[in-house]
C-alpha atoms as one frame of an Amber mdcrd trajectory, in Angstrom:
protein
   0.000   0.000   0.000   1.703   3.193  -1.163  -1.027   5.700  -0.194  -0.645
   6.347   3.541  -1.486   8.962   6.119   0.535   9.979   9.165  -0.936  11.773
  12.188   1.390  13.305  14.784   4.719  14.898  13.876   6.533  15.078  17.190
  10.072  13.800  17.764   9.177  10.266  16.694   6.387  10.830  14.189   8.311
  13.386  12.158  11.247  11.005  11.687   8.998   8.051  10.827   6.901  10.016
   8.335  10.058  11.436   6.743  11.371   7.930   6.120   8.095   6.941   4.451
   8.232   9.979   2.141  11.875   9.300   1.259  11.052   5.648   0.540   8.545
   6.710  -2.104   5.258   6.335  -0.250   2.488   8.773  -1.128   2.115  10.377
   2.321  -0.520  12.758   3.689   0.364  14.287   7.066  -1.555  16.034   9.834
  -0.494  17.561  13.119  -2.409  19.419  15.811   0.023  22.289  15.270  -0.152
  22.579  11.454   3.170  24.440  11.231   4.936  21.143  11.979   3.718  19.814
   8.618   5.768  22.306   6.596   9.023  20.338   6.544   7.270  17.138   5.430
   5.363  19.030   2.743   8.662  20.433   1.464   9.875  16.828   1.075   6.834
  15.895  -1.002   4.074  15.010   1.477   0.560  16.439   1.280  -1.046  18.154
   4.270  -4.438  16.938   5.467  -6.963  19.325   6.989  -8.200  16.989   9.743
  -7.685  13.373  10.890 -10.978  12.604   9.117  -9.626  14.054   5.877  -6.476
  11.923   6.096  -8.333   8.699   6.945 -10.847   9.295   4.140  -8.176   9.662
   1.479  -5.561   7.098   2.549  -5.505   3.307   2.369  -3.707   3.113   5.710
  -3.385   5.895   8.285  -0.612   5.725  10.893  -0.647   7.729  14.134   2.051
   8.543  16.672   0.897  10.818  19.497   1.973  11.462  23.063  -0.404   9.618
  25.390  -3.644   7.610  25.721  -5.810  10.738  25.899  -4.383  12.137  22.658
  -4.633   8.741  20.931  -8.298   8.349  21.894  -9.119  11.946  20.905  -7.917
  11.265  17.350 -10.744   8.736  16.986 -13.598  10.692  18.583 -15.744  13.460
  17.135 -16.870  14.701  13.712 -13.333  15.369  12.418 -11.824  12.144  13.768
 -10.238   9.134  12.121 -13.336   7.078  12.917 -15.487   9.611  11.042 -13.442
   9.117   7.876 -12.062   5.579   7.981 -14.751   3.790   5.940 -14.944   0.158
   4.916 -11.707  -1.699   4.313  -9.288   1.109   5.086  -6.798   0.667   7.898
  -5.725   2.556  11.014  -2.412   1.790  12.740  -1.874   3.466  16.113   1.839
   3.507  16.939   1.434   5.537  20.145   2.254   4.025  23.533  -1.041   3.509
  25.348  -2.515   1.007  27.801  -4.396  -2.057  26.539  -7.772  -0.636  27.623
  -7.299   2.484  25.492  -6.081   0.394  22.554  -9.176  -1.810  22.729 -11.432
   1.276  22.914  -9.789   2.683  19.769 -10.145  -0.693  18.055 -13.883  -0.680
  18.816 -14.328   2.835  17.388 -12.503   1.920  14.182 -14.223  -1.431  13.684
 -17.668   0.108  14.316 -16.879   2.567  11.510 -16.026  -0.313   9.167 -12.253
   0.027   9.301  -9.442  -2.333  10.248  -7.266  -1.644  13.294  -3.729  -2.512
  14.301  -1.851  -1.283  17.340   1.871  -0.965  16.711   3.752   0.860  19.493
   7.486   1.099  18.966  10.562   0.352  21.009  13.267   2.908  20.272  13.876
   6.631  20.531  14.759   9.519  18.215  17.902   8.056  16.591  16.349   4.647
  15.731  13.294   6.524  14.400  15.559   8.597  12.142  17.568   5.534  11.085
  14.507   3.356  10.432  15.620   0.789  13.028  12.681   0.838  15.449  11.169
  -2.348  16.848   7.461  -2.287  15.970   5.149  -4.278  18.264   2.082  -5.066
  16.178  -1.201  -6.642  17.272  -4.728  -6.686  15.909  -6.063  -7.233  12.377
  -3.662  -9.615  10.636  -4.681  -8.567   7.133  -3.810  -4.978   8.002  -0.513
  -6.158   9.458   0.252  -7.822   6.127  -0.712  -4.660   4.196   1.339  -2.399
   6.499   4.447  -4.604   6.437   6.160  -2.665   3.636   5.812   0.560   5.655
   7.005  -1.187   8.818  10.102  -2.337   6.947  10.912   1.318   6.183  10.325
   2.502   9.759  11.832  -0.398  11.675  14.216  -3.334  11.731  11.779  -5.769
  13.354   7.978  -5.949  13.436   6.703  -9.107  15.153   2.975  -9.866  15.093
   1.863 -10.387  18.711  -1.767 -11.457  18.372  -4.933  -9.741  19.534  -5.334
  -6.033  20.288  -3.817  -5.186  23.672  -0.776  -7.419  23.372   1.258  -4.803
  21.518   0.455  -2.257  24.231   1.337  -4.746  26.967   4.645  -5.666  25.335
   5.600  -1.994  25.019   4.806  -1.286  28.671   6.844  -4.298  29.815   9.844
  -3.202  27.716   9.676   0.434  28.835   9.148  -0.522  32.470  12.384  -2.525
  32.295  14.166   0.394  30.629  12.970   2.871  33.266  14.019   0.574  36.089
  17.436   0.003  34.523  18.002   3.735  34.031  17.040   4.474  37.627  19.480
   1.979  39.177  22.161   2.968  36.636  21.804   6.600  37.749  22.119   5.543
  41.388  25.257   3.549  40.607  26.871   6.379  38.660  26.075   8.834  41.432
  27.344   6.547  44.202  30.554   5.739  42.341  31.456   9.352  41.643  30.665
  10.433  45.208  33.014   7.651  46.364  35.765   9.211  44.230  35.587   6.860
  41.235  36.077   8.193  37.722  32.772   8.255  35.825  34.278   7.189  32.497
  36.062   4.281  34.157  32.757   3.115  35.635  31.226   3.164  32.145  34.210
   1.339  30.613  34.085  -1.410  33.234  30.310  -1.862  32.893  30.649  -1.939
  29.100  33.287  -4.677  29.281  31.166  -7.046  31.363  27.832  -8.864  31.421
  25.874  -5.632  31.984  27.041  -4.018  28.718  24.133  -2.556  26.750  23.539
   0.324  24.347  21.410   2.310  26.799  24.065   2.441  29.533  26.672   3.380
  26.944  24.589   6.163  25.374  22.959   7.580  28.485  26.191   7.261  30.491
  27.959   9.591  28.068  25.079  12.065  28.439  25.330  12.001  32.245  29.048
  12.732  32.216  28.587  15.627  29.787  25.458  16.818  31.609  23.831  16.906
  28.179  20.132  16.063  28.392  19.164  16.845  24.788  15.839  15.100  24.307
  15.712  11.785  22.516  12.901  10.321  24.646  11.085  12.929  26.792  11.210
  12.095  30.476   7.493  12.840  30.903   6.669  10.062  28.437   8.794   7.532
  30.311   6.983   8.406  33.531   3.665   7.937  31.718   4.787   4.485  30.585
   5.983   3.576  34.088   2.623   4.703  35.494   0.718   2.594  32.970   2.927
  -0.444  33.661   2.382  -0.179  37.412  -1.374   0.146  36.791  -1.265  -2.999
  34.625   0.485  -4.779  37.486  -2.289  -3.721  39.856  -4.898  -4.943  37.375
  -3.205  -8.352  37.056  -2.298  -8.583  40.779   1.393  -8.702  39.881   3.608
  -6.989  42.499   6.003  -4.485  40.897   7.869  -2.931  43.851  11.016  -2.045
  41.884   9.056  -0.464  39.051   6.931   1.506  41.528  10.042   2.942  43.195
  11.613   3.810  39.820   8.361   5.540  38.843   8.718   7.773  41.917  12.161
   8.890  40.729  10.702   9.947  37.361   7.833  11.724  39.120  10.352  13.667
  41.209  12.226  14.612  38.031   9.012  16.008  36.522   8.371  17.965  39.735
  11.884  19.383  39.471  11.126  20.750  36.002  12.813  18.116  33.812   9.671
  16.783  32.057  10.727  17.906  28.564  14.363  16.797  28.917  15.674  13.360
  27.992  14.962  10.385  30.253  18.622  10.552  31.312  17.709  13.678  33.320
  16.332  11.405  36.064  19.989  11.305  37.114  19.737  14.946  38.207  17.261
  14.155  40.981  19.050  10.959  42.028  22.481  12.538  42.405
C-alpha cells in the first residue's frame, strides 16, 4: 500500500513520516500544530486538513501521538479518524497507550467499518531517524500484512503479537524494564562518583562485562557531559511507568522495583525536567 497517512509529527512521528516519504510512499500528514507539517510538505508530502480528511483519502493511516488521551481523541468526534475511515481502510496506532485504550480505539474503528492494528514502537529519536525501530504489532492480521512494507521502512523488526492489547502490553513491559534500569544505573553512577571513582572508568568497566548494553553506553555519556538533549522525553517515560504499574495492579502482579523507579521519574518532573531526555532522572538521584 503506497497511499498512507501519518498523524502526529513530534520527535518520533516526524522522523517516521520522513522515512516513508523518502522511501517513495504517497504520504498525507496532519499535526495538531499545522506548522509542523511544513518540513514534510517540502519533502513531497501532502497536508491533510483533519484526521478525518487523512483517513478518508488514505488506504492506511498511521498515528504517533503522546499519550492515551491524545490517541483516543484522534478517533472521537466529527473530524476524527473514525469519522473518515470507511470500509476496508486501515488505522495503525503507533502511540504508547494502555491495553484498555487500545481496545477502545479498536472498537471505534471497527464500528466505523475500518481495520485496526496497534503498533507501538521500542526505540527513541535516533532509531526513528535511522529506520531501526522495533514495531510491536497486534490486531487485524490482514492490516498487518498490508502495512508490512511501511514497517520495513520505519523499523528493523515488526513481530505480530496477536490480539489487540498485546502490543500495548509488550511496550509497557519493555519500557518498564528500561525505566528501572536507568534508575538503578543513575544511582550507581552517582554513588561511584561520590566515592571518588572516575565516571568514564565506571562506564568502561560496565561496558566490558555482562551488563554491557547500548542504553548504559549512550545515556552514560550524556550524564558525564550533563547533556540532556531530548531523545525520549522524560514525561513520556513516567507515563509508561505509570501505565505499567497500573497494569500490574490490574493483574495482581507486584512491581515494587518499578513503583520505586516511577517515583524517581515523578520527582524529576516535579523538578522541572519533564521535557528533557529520560537521562535527566539522574539529576534528581544525584
